[in-house]
Every structure is written in C-alpha cells, then in structure tokens.
C-alpha positions as CSV (number, residue, x, y, z in Angstrom):
1,M,32.5,-3.6,-35.1
2,A,30.4,-5.0,-32.2
3,T,32.0,-7.9,-30.2
4,P,30.2,-11.3,-30.7
5,N,29.2,-11.5,-27.1
6,P,29.0,-8.0,-25.5
7,P,28.6,-8.0,-21.7
8,K,25.0,-8.2,-20.6
9,Q,23.4,-5.4,-18.6
10,K,22.7,-6.1,-15.0
11,V,19.3,-4.8,-14.0
12,V,18.3,-4.5,-10.3
13,I,14.5,-4.1,-9.7
14,V,13.3,-3.1,-6.3
15,G,9.7,-4.2,-5.5
16,A,8.1,-7.5,-6.5
17,G,4.5,-6.3,-7.1
18,P,2.9,-6.7,-10.5
19,V,4.7,-3.6,-11.9
20,G,8.1,-4.7,-10.8
21,C,7.5,-8.3,-12.0
22,L,6.5,-7.0,-15.4
23,A,9.6,-4.9,-15.6
24,A,11.7,-8.0,-14.8
25,L,10.0,-10.0,-17.5
26,N,10.7,-7.3,-20.1
27,A,14.3,-6.9,-19.1
28,A,15.0,-10.6,-19.0
29,A,13.3,-11.1,-22.5
30,R,15.9,-8.6,-23.9
31,G,18.8,-10.5,-22.5
32,D,19.6,-8.7,-19.3
33,D,20.6,-10.4,-16.1
34,V,17.9,-9.4,-13.7
35,E,17.9,-9.4,-9.9
36,L,14.6,-8.5,-8.2
37,Y,14.6,-7.5,-4.5
38,E,11.5,-7.5,-2.3
39,L,11.2,-6.1,1.2
40,R,8.6,-8.7,2.2
41,E,8.6,-12.5,2.3
42,D,7.6,-14.4,-0.9
43,L,4.2,-13.0,-1.7
44,R,3.0,-16.4,-2.6
45,I,3.3,-17.6,1.0
46,P,-0.1,-17.5,2.8
47,G,-0.1,-14.8,5.3
48,T,2.3,-12.5,3.5
49,V,0.4,-9.2,3.1
50,P,1.0,-5.8,1.6
51,L,2.7,-3.4,3.9
52,N,0.6,-1.2,6.2
53,F,-2.6,-3.2,5.8
54,T,-4.0,-6.7,6.2
55,K,-5.8,-6.9,2.9
56,S,-6.2,-4.8,-0.2
57,I,-8.8,-3.3,-2.4
58,N,-9.5,-5.5,-5.4
59,L,-7.6,-4.2,-8.4
60,S,-9.2,-3.2,-11.7
61,L,-7.5,-4.6,-14.8
62,S,-8.4,-2.8,-18.0
63,Y,-7.5,-2.8,-21.7
64,R,-4.5,-0.5,-20.9
65,G,-3.0,-2.9,-18.4
66,I,-3.8,-6.0,-20.5
67,T,-2.0,-4.7,-23.6
68,A,1.1,-3.8,-21.4
69,I,1.2,-7.4,-20.2
70,E,0.7,-8.8,-23.7
71,A,3.6,-6.6,-25.0
72,S,5.9,-8.8,-22.8
73,N,5.1,-11.7,-25.1
74,R,4.3,-14.0,-22.2
75,R,1.0,-15.4,-23.4
76,N,0.7,-17.9,-20.7
77,V,0.8,-15.0,-18.1
78,I,-2.1,-13.1,-19.5
79,K,-4.0,-16.4,-20.1
80,K,-3.6,-17.5,-16.5
81,I,-4.6,-14.0,-15.2
82,L,-7.7,-13.8,-17.4
83,Q,-8.8,-17.2,-16.0
84,E,-8.8,-15.8,-12.5
85,V,-10.7,-12.5,-12.9
86,V,-14.3,-11.5,-13.0
87,P,-15.6,-9.4,-15.9
88,L,-17.2,-6.0,-15.1
89,Y,-19.5,-4.4,-17.6
90,G,-20.6,-1.4,-15.7
91,R,-21.6,0.2,-12.4
92,M,-24.7,-0.7,-10.4
93,I,-26.0,2.2,-8.4
94,H,-28.0,1.3,-5.2
95,G,-30.5,3.5,-3.3
96,R,-33.8,3.6,-1.6
97,D,-36.9,5.7,-2.3
98,D,-40.1,5.7,-0.3
99,G,-38.8,2.7,1.7
100,K,-38.2,0.6,-1.4
101,L,-34.7,-0.5,-2.4
102,W,-33.7,0.1,-6.1
103,E,-30.7,-0.5,-8.3
104,A,-29.8,1.1,-11.6
105,P,-27.1,-0.2,-14.0
106,Q,-24.8,2.1,-15.9
107,A,-22.8,0.4,-18.7
108,Y,-19.2,1.2,-19.1
109,D,-19.3,1.1,-22.8
110,V,-22.0,1.2,-25.5
111,H,-20.2,-1.7,-27.3
112,G,-20.3,-3.9,-24.3
113,R,-16.6,-3.9,-23.5
114,N,-15.6,-4.7,-19.9
115,N,-12.9,-4.3,-17.3
116,Y,-11.9,-7.1,-14.9
117,S,-11.9,-7.3,-11.1
118,A,-8.6,-8.9,-10.1
119,D,-7.2,-10.1,-6.8
120,R,-3.8,-8.6,-6.0
121,G,-2.5,-11.8,-4.6
122,M,-3.5,-13.8,-7.7
123,L,-1.6,-11.3,-9.9
124,N,1.5,-11.6,-7.8
125,N,1.4,-15.4,-7.8
126,V,1.1,-15.7,-11.6
127,F,3.9,-13.2,-12.2
128,L,6.3,-14.7,-9.6
129,D,5.7,-18.2,-10.9
130,E,6.7,-17.0,-14.3
131,L,9.8,-15.1,-13.0
132,E,10.9,-18.2,-11.1
133,Q,11.0,-20.2,-14.3
134,T,13.1,-17.6,-16.2
135,P,16.8,-18.5,-16.0
136,N,18.2,-15.0,-16.1
137,I,16.0,-13.7,-13.2
138,K,17.0,-14.1,-9.6
139,L,14.5,-13.4,-6.8
140,F,15.5,-12.1,-3.4
141,F,12.8,-11.7,-0.7
142,N,13.2,-10.1,2.8
143,H,15.7,-7.6,1.4
144,K,15.3,-3.9,2.3
145,L,16.9,-1.2,0.2
146,T,18.9,0.9,2.7
147,G,21.1,3.0,0.4
148,A,22.1,3.7,-3.2
149,D,24.8,5.6,-5.0
150,F,23.5,6.3,-8.5
151,Q,26.8,7.7,-9.7
152,A,28.8,4.6,-8.7
153,N,25.8,2.3,-9.6
154,K,25.7,0.5,-6.2
155,A,22.9,-0.3,-3.9
156,W,22.8,-1.8,-0.4
157,F,20.2,-4.1,1.0
158,E,19.6,-5.4,4.5
159,R,18.9,-9.1,4.4
160,R,16.3,-9.8,7.1
161,L,15.1,-13.4,7.3
162,P,12.2,-14.4,9.6
163,G,13.6,-15.7,12.9
164,E,17.2,-14.9,11.9
165,A,19.2,-13.6,14.9
166,P,21.7,-10.8,14.4
167,A,25.3,-11.9,14.0
168,P,27.5,-11.9,17.2
169,G,29.1,-8.6,17.7
170,S,26.9,-6.8,15.2
171,S,25.1,-4.6,17.8
172,G,21.8,-6.0,16.7
173,R,22.3,-5.0,13.0
174,V,21.1,-7.4,10.3
175,P,23.5,-8.4,7.5
176,E,23.9,-5.9,4.6
177,I,24.9,-6.7,1.1
178,E,26.3,-4.5,-1.7
179,V,24.9,-4.9,-5.2
180,D,26.3,-3.5,-8.4
181,F,24.1,-2.7,-11.4
182,D,24.0,-1.0,-14.8
183,F,20.6,0.5,-13.9
184,L,18.0,0.1,-11.2
185,I,14.2,0.2,-11.6
186,G,12.3,1.4,-8.5
187,A,8.9,-0.3,-8.4
188,D,8.6,-0.2,-4.6
189,G,5.3,1.7,-4.1
190,A,4.2,5.0,-2.8
191,H,6.7,5.0,0.1
192,S,9.5,4.1,-2.3
193,A,13.0,3.8,-0.9
194,S,14.3,3.9,-4.5
195,R,12.7,7.4,-5.0
196,Y,14.0,8.6,-1.7
197,H,17.6,7.7,-2.6
198,M,17.2,9.0,-6.2
199,M,16.1,12.4,-4.7
200,K,19.6,12.7,-3.2
201,F,21.0,12.9,-6.7
202,A,18.3,14.3,-8.9
203,R,16.5,17.7,-8.5
204,V,13.0,16.2,-8.1
205,D,9.9,18.3,-7.8
206,Y,7.8,16.3,-5.4
207,Q,4.2,16.7,-4.2
208,Q,2.5,14.4,-1.7
209,E,-1.0,14.7,-0.4
210,Y,-3.3,12.7,1.8
211,I,-6.9,13.5,0.9
212,D,-9.4,13.8,3.8
213,T,-10.8,10.3,3.2
214,L,-10.0,7.0,5.0
215,W,-11.0,3.5,3.8
216,C,-12.0,0.3,5.5
217,E,-12.5,-3.2,4.0
218,F,-15.6,-5.4,4.4
219,R,-16.7,-8.6,2.7
220,I,-20.0,-9.9,1.2
221,P,-19.9,-13.7,1.4
222,P,-21.2,-16.1,-1.2
223,S,-24.9,-17.1,-0.9
224,P,-25.8,-20.4,1.0
225,T,-25.8,-22.1,-2.5
226,N,-22.3,-20.7,-3.2
227,D,-23.4,-18.1,-5.7
228,F,-23.1,-14.3,-5.9
229,L,-25.6,-12.5,-3.7
230,I,-25.7,-9.6,-6.2
231,S,-24.8,-9.1,-9.8
232,P,-21.2,-10.2,-10.5
233,D,-21.1,-8.1,-13.7
234,H,-20.9,-4.8,-12.0
235,L,-19.0,-2.6,-9.7
236,H,-21.6,-1.8,-7.0
237,I,-21.8,1.7,-5.6
238,W,-23.9,3.1,-2.7
239,P,-23.3,6.8,-3.2
240,G,-23.6,9.0,-0.2
241,H,-22.4,12.5,-1.4
242,E,-19.6,12.9,1.1
243,F,-18.8,9.1,1.3
244,M,-19.6,5.9,-0.5
245,F,-19.6,2.1,-0.2
246,I,-18.5,-0.1,-3.1
247,A,-18.3,-3.8,-3.8
248,L,-16.2,-5.7,-6.3
249,P,-16.8,-9.4,-7.2
250,S,-14.2,-12.1,-6.6
251,V,-13.8,-15.5,-8.3
252,D,-14.8,-17.2,-5.0
253,K,-18.3,-15.7,-5.4
254,S,-17.7,-13.1,-2.6
255,F,-17.4,-9.4,-2.9
256,T,-14.5,-7.2,-1.6
257,C,-16.2,-4.1,-0.2
258,T,-14.8,-0.7,0.8
259,L,-16.2,2.2,2.8
260,F,-14.7,5.5,1.8
261,A,-15.5,8.5,4.1
262,P,-14.0,11.6,5.5
263,A,-11.9,11.0,8.6
264,I,-14.4,12.8,10.9
265,H,-17.0,10.1,10.1
266,F,-14.6,7.3,11.0
267,T,-13.8,9.1,14.2
268,T,-17.4,9.5,15.1
269,L,-18.3,5.9,14.3
270,E,-15.2,4.6,16.2
271,R,-16.6,6.2,19.4
272,S,-20.2,5.1,18.7
273,S,-22.0,1.9,19.5
274,K,-22.8,-1.0,17.2
275,E,-26.3,0.2,16.9
276,N,-25.1,3.6,15.6
277,L,-22.8,2.0,13.1
278,L,-25.7,-0.1,11.8
279,A,-28.0,2.9,11.7
280,F,-25.4,4.8,9.7
281,F,-25.2,2.0,7.1
282,D,-28.9,1.7,6.9
283,E,-29.4,5.4,6.3
284,H,-26.6,5.9,3.8
285,F,-26.0,2.5,2.3
286,P,-29.5,0.8,2.2
287,G,-29.6,-2.9,1.6
288,V,-26.0,-3.6,2.7
289,S,-26.9,-4.9,6.1
290,P,-28.5,-7.2,7.0
291,N,-29.3,-8.1,3.4
292,L,-25.7,-8.7,2.3
293,I,-23.5,-8.5,5.3
294,H,-24.6,-9.8,8.7
295,P,-24.7,-7.0,11.3
296,D,-22.2,-8.8,13.5
297,D,-19.8,-9.3,10.6
298,L,-20.2,-5.6,9.6
299,Y,-19.4,-4.5,13.1
300,T,-16.4,-6.9,13.4
301,S,-15.0,-5.7,10.1
302,F,-15.3,-2.1,11.0
303,T,-13.7,-2.5,14.5
304,T,-10.9,-4.9,13.5
305,N,-9.9,-3.9,10.0
306,P,-7.6,-0.9,9.8
307,H,-8.9,2.5,8.8
308,L,-6.3,3.6,6.3
309,P,-5.4,6.9,4.4
310,L,-5.3,7.5,0.7
311,I,-2.1,9.1,-0.7
312,S,-1.6,11.0,-3.9
313,I,1.9,11.6,-5.2
314,K,3.3,13.6,-8.2
315,C,6.9,14.0,-9.0
316,K,9.3,14.9,-11.8
317,P,11.7,13.7,-13.2
318,H,11.1,9.9,-13.0
319,H,14.8,9.1,-13.5
320,Y,18.4,10.2,-12.8
321,S,21.1,10.0,-15.5
322,S,21.3,6.4,-17.0
323,S,21.3,4.6,-13.7
324,V,17.8,4.7,-12.1
325,V,14.2,5.0,-13.2
326,I,11.0,4.8,-11.1
327,V,7.7,3.3,-12.2
328,G,4.2,2.7,-10.8
329,D,3.2,4.1,-7.5
330,A,6.9,5.0,-6.8
331,A,6.5,7.6,-9.6
332,H,2.9,8.5,-9.3
333,A,0.7,7.1,-6.6
334,V,-2.9,7.8,-7.6
335,L,-6.2,7.6,-5.8
336,P,-8.1,4.3,-6.5
337,F,-11.3,5.9,-7.9
338,Y,-10.6,5.4,-11.6
339,G,-9.2,1.9,-11.2
340,Q,-6.1,3.0,-13.1
341,G,-3.3,2.7,-10.5
342,L,-2.3,-0.8,-11.6
343,N,-3.0,-0.1,-15.3
344,A,-0.9,3.1,-15.3
345,G,2.0,1.2,-13.6
346,L,1.9,-1.6,-16.1
347,E,1.7,0.9,-19.0
348,D,4.8,2.6,-17.5
349,I,6.8,-0.6,-18.2
350,Q,5.6,-0.7,-21.8
351,V,6.5,2.9,-22.4
352,L,9.9,2.6,-20.7
353,F,11.0,-0.5,-22.7
354,N,9.6,0.9,-25.9
355,A,11.9,3.9,-25.3
356,L,14.9,1.7,-24.6
357,D,14.2,-0.2,-27.8
358,K,13.8,3.0,-29.8
359,H,17.1,4.5,-28.7
360,G,19.1,1.3,-29.4
361,V,19.7,0.1,-25.8
362,Y,18.5,-3.3,-27.1
363,P,19.5,-5.6,-28.5
364,L,22.6,-5.9,-26.5
365,S,24.6,-6.8,-29.6
366,N,24.3,-3.1,-30.6
367,H,26.9,-2.2,-28.0
368,D,30.4,-3.2,-27.1
369,D,31.0,0.1,-25.4
370,P,29.2,0.4,-22.0
371,A,29.6,4.2,-22.2
372,L,27.6,4.4,-25.5
373,R,25.0,2.0,-24.1
374,A,24.7,4.2,-21.0
375,L,24.2,7.3,-23.1
376,A,21.5,5.6,-25.1
377,R,19.8,4.5,-21.9
378,Q,19.9,8.1,-20.5
379,T,18.2,9.4,-23.7
380,A,15.6,6.7,-23.3
381,F,15.0,7.5,-19.7
382,Q,14.6,11.2,-20.5
383,E,12.0,10.4,-23.1
384,Y,10.1,8.2,-20.6
385,T,10.1,11.0,-18.0
386,D,8.8,13.5,-20.6
387,A,6.0,11.2,-21.7
388,R,4.9,9.8,-18.4
389,T,5.1,12.8,-16.2
390,A,2.3,14.6,-18.1
391,D,0.2,11.5,-18.2
392,A,0.9,10.5,-14.5
393,H,-0.3,13.9,-13.4
394,A,-3.3,13.7,-15.7
395,I,-4.5,10.3,-14.3
396,N,-3.9,11.6,-10.8
397,D,-6.2,14.5,-11.5
398,L,-8.8,12.3,-13.2
399,S,-8.8,9.8,-10.3
400,R,-9.5,12.6,-7.8
401,Q,-12.3,14.0,-10.0
402,N,-13.9,10.5,-10.4
403,Y,-14.3,10.2,-6.6
404,V,-16.7,13.1,-6.7
405,E,-18.5,11.5,-9.6
406,M,-18.8,8.1,-7.9
407,R,-20.1,9.3,-4.6
408,A,-22.4,12.0,-5.9
409,G,-22.3,12.5,-9.7
410,V,-23.7,9.1,-10.7
411,K,-27.1,10.3,-9.4
412,D,-26.9,13.8,-10.9
413,P,-29.4,14.3,-13.9
414,L,-26.9,16.5,-15.7
415,Y,-24.2,13.9,-15.5
416,K,-26.5,11.2,-16.8
417,L,-27.7,13.5,-19.6
418,R,-24.2,14.3,-20.8
419,K,-23.2,10.6,-20.6
420,S,-26.3,9.6,-22.6
421,I,-25.6,12.2,-25.3
422,E,-21.9,11.2,-25.6
423,E,-22.7,7.5,-25.8
424,A,-25.4,8.2,-28.4
425,L,-22.9,10.2,-30.5
426,Y,-20.2,7.5,-30.1
427,H,-22.7,4.7,-31.0
428,Y,-24.6,6.3,-33.9
429,L,-21.9,8.7,-35.3
430,P,-18.6,7.0,-34.6
431,G,-17.0,9.1,-37.4
432,L,-17.2,12.2,-35.2
433,G,-14.6,10.6,-32.9
434,W,-16.8,11.4,-29.9
435,Q,-16.4,9.1,-26.8
436,T,-17.0,9.4,-23.1
437,Q,-14.0,10.1,-20.9
438,Y,-14.4,6.7,-19.2
439,T,-14.3,4.9,-22.6
440,R,-11.1,6.6,-23.6
441,V,-9.4,5.9,-20.2
442,S,-10.5,2.2,-19.8
443,F,-10.7,0.9,-23.4
444,S,-7.9,2.6,-25.3
445,N,-4.2,3.4,-25.0
446,Q,-4.7,7.1,-25.6
447,R,-2.5,9.2,-23.4
448,Y,-4.2,10.3,-20.2
449,S,-3.1,14.0,-20.9
450,K,-4.6,13.8,-24.4
451,I,-7.9,12.4,-22.9
452,I,-8.3,15.4,-20.6
453,E,-7.8,17.7,-23.6
454,L,-10.3,15.9,-25.7
455,N,-12.9,15.7,-22.9
456,R,-12.6,19.4,-22.2
457,R,-13.2,20.1,-25.9
458,Q,-16.2,17.9,-26.0
459,G,-17.6,19.6,-22.8
460,N,-17.1,23.0,-24.4
461,I,-19.0,22.0,-27.5
462,L,-21.9,20.6,-25.5
463,G,-21.9,23.7,-23.4
464,L,-22.2,25.9,-26.5
465,V,-25.0,23.7,-27.9
466,F,-27.0,23.7,-24.7
467,G,-26.3,27.4,-24.2
468,S,-27.5,28.4,-27.6
469,T,-30.5,26.0,-27.4
470,L,-31.5,27.5,-24.0
471,V,-31.2,31.0,-25.3
472,T,-33.3,30.2,-28.4
473,T,-35.9,28.4,-26.3
474,L,-36.2,31.3,-23.8
475,A,-36.4,33.8,-26.7
476,V,-39.3,32.0,-28.3
477,A,-41.1,31.6,-25.0
478,G,-40.7,35.3,-24.3
479,V,-42.2,36.2,-27.6
480,L,-45.2,33.9,-27.0
481,L,-45.7,35.2,-23.5
482,W,-45.6,38.8,-24.8
483,R,-48.2,38.1,-27.5
484,Q,-50.5,35.9,-25.4
485,P,-50.0,36.8,-21.7
486,E,-53.2,35.0,-20.8
487,R,-51.5,31.7,-21.6
488,A,-48.4,32.4,-19.5
489,P,-48.7,29.5,-17.0
490,R,-49.0,26.9,-19.8
491,Y,-46.2,28.3,-21.9
492,S,-44.1,28.9,-18.8
493,F,-44.2,25.3,-17.6
494,A,-45.9,22.7,-19.7
495,W,-44.8,24.0,-23.1
496,L,-41.2,24.7,-22.0
497,K,-41.0,21.2,-20.5
498,A,-42.3,19.6,-23.7
499,V,-39.8,21.6,-25.8
500,S,-36.9,20.6,-23.5
501,G,-38.0,17.0,-23.5
502,D,-38.2,16.9,-27.3
503,L,-34.7,18.6,-27.6
504,I,-33.1,16.0,-25.3
505,S,-34.8,13.1,-27.2
506,R,-33.4,14.5,-30.5
507,I,-29.9,14.8,-29.1
508,R,-29.9,11.3,-27.7
509,L,-30.9,9.9,-31.1
C-alpha cells in the first residue's frame, strides 16, 4: 500500500530558456520540487543576452509549440504570449524585373491558418514570471554546470555573481555547490554542458556540423508614423540562390532582419567598402536599402553585429538510465529555416511528460518505493528517446532542405506548380488526405518522421501522374507530326503549350 505522503521527486533543470521553463512548469504541476539553474543572469534584466551573440533571430511559434504550452494547463501563459506576437499568414517574395520592384505573396495554408513571430526575450519574460510565482520552483541564475555524476545523481555548479570577488585563498576559483536530484533535465542549448556530462556515462552517437553559412542581424525601423513599412502579415524573403535576406515583424512595428550567406561572401564584404556592401544589397536584395534600411544603418549593422555560424546537431540516445534526459537544442539543434527549433523543443516536453504519465511516474502517490519509481522513469525516458530521435533527425533534415527552398525554390516554377496542385487537392478534395509538407509541419502534431514519409509518397504519385501525362502527350504529338509533317512547327510548340496549359488547369481545379 502506498504511503499517504510519499517523498517528492527533486528535479534539476539546466537552462532557463523557453524549453527549460516549460519543463519546470510541467514537473511542478505534477508535484515535483524543481530547481532551475541558468548560466546567465536573470534573462528579464535588460542587457542580459543569449550567449555568443548580442541579439537573436525572431522565433516562429506554430501550432505544434502552442499545443505543447497549452498542455501545461497554464492558460495565462499562452494568453500573455499570444498578446505579444505578430500573426504570419505566409511568405512575401521580393524581387526586381526590368528595373521595377515586385512582391508576390505565398500563403502558408489554404484555410488561412497562421504562425506567429515571437520575440525570444518576451517568451522568457512570460515564462520566468510564471515560474517565480510557483511555490515548488526555485530559480538560480549565474550558475554554471561544471560536473555531474549520473549514477550517484549529483551535479556541481559554479556560482558566479556579477562583481563577486573570489574567496580568500581560493586561487581565483569561484564558489561551487553540490546538488542532489532524482533526475536532471538538460535544456541548455546546442553547446550543452548537460549533454557533455551525460556522454561520459551513455554511449551517445553524436553528429555536429556547421553548414557553410553565416548570419548577421539587421533591423527595419517603424515608419515615421509608427507603422510597419511593409506587410506585417508575412515573412519577407529576398531570395538570392546562394544566399537570402529575410525580415520578420515585431510588435513594436519594426522588423528583425537576417542575412544568410556562405562564409566567403561575408569575408569578401568585410574587406570591401561601404559602397560595395550597398551595391551587393542593391543587386541581390532590391528594395531593402535605401527604401527600408538607411544605407548608414545597413553598413553599421553589418560592421558591428557579429557574423555567426549555424550549427546542426543529431545525437542518440537522449537520456541515460533514469537520471538524465536532454531536450530542445541540447538534444537536436536544428537550422532555423523551418522555424521549428522552438516548436520542436516545446514538443519534446509534451512528449516527455506524456511518457512519464503513461508509465506511472506520476502521480507521486503511485510510489512509495523510489527504486520502482526510478524504473518507471527509465522506461519512460527510453520511450521518449525512441520517439524523439527519429523525429529530431527528420526535422533536422527538413530544416536543411527548406533553406534551399527559401533562397531558390520559392521562385522555381516547378515548386510553385507542385504547391498549387497540393493545395488544390487539400482544399477541394480533403478526403484524400493530401496536404503540403509545410501544412503538416506547421499546423499539425503529426510526427516529423511521418511527414517525410507522407510527403515522399505524395511526390512519387505526382511524379507518376506527370510522367504518364508527358508520355501520352508526346505520343499523341508524335502521331500528329508523322501524319501531318507540314504542320510540325505549330504542333511542336503552340499545340503542345496549349495541351500542357489545359492539363495544369485541370489538375489545379
């Protein structure tokens, strides 16, 4: 028989970003005593910035991430977040032909569903305010994870406060504390100390790659009348084949902009003059400067903001025994080109705690034997690893592929043709279950690995349809040309064009 008040689990979480905060809320809601440790100062303090860079790319919050937050049953959290985001209904592609600027919208979804552009700092503020009001959560800032023993369930943190001098006789070392736990959740980003120490105990297959692309941040200010200078309903893209420039709206009516380009282009521009930088932007990203960003501001942003790499990480497993599990970028850093890094991390938390619930780790009243609880926890961790590894690898691959689509594919006629056909089938024949890949990723909770499988099958079907249609068309044309060779030019070009156009129209309907 279970004891009336079994001992609570103590959960240590490393990393106070949105993913770590959501983990803390879920654990606390189930009765755990939670301690959250963050390397930086309180992220709500002005001037506290993410490590390694001064600002951050705006985050994309989609259905997947929203449902994960809602699963924590903190309605005020999601309500506050949705009051501070900007809805995005599609992409706006920018270009110039014959000296004239143009823009072309591409909707995300035929039913008008949208993503949200969210500021990272805002998300952290909302989450941390909620954590601070939760009695069984304690926050520890300026604490660096320096060691962990995942067999003894102990971790060590350096406590480094701003302006604090080392203790006398300490040889310059800062104070270190020892922390016990029942299990630890590592949510400390791509350069995770939690993962590093876990790899001393678990046989982790690990793959890290920096793609040949750097990024730099810019800003489009509000208009003189304090309004958006371009449509706030879209992610704006200036595709450049090898590189691209994007702009995401913010609630203050500005746009956070990012240049993505191979490192060689950054190197060349760093050594060039201001005039060359402006000429580069005018050639490849027409309309950005001086229309949206003053040339002086553009040059200042490029020369003062850091030029940073993009990292991709895959690893397996995502846990060791019953004592540690890694989530978010610590488990699967992905490239930002699908806008799913945040959403995948938040979904990790939902999947993890669903597994813990399923295997009886919660409620705590189920267990008066810590060993049985640990066994249940280990089974849940294994299920989490099995589920999320395949999906983490899938969204990693999808994000890489979407970079090619964003910088080049959005202008490709074949890409636009397939998108139109898939959207038409989804809209007019929903019973077929046909959807675009983007719709499945952004507006559903389908597993990423399943989405790849479904998209590949749809592509094969379309390939067969187009292939058979092309063969039939060419066969008919051949017969007509053989019978009436004097009409060859008309049949070769005008007639085939008409047949092809009619075919495409029929498919789109």
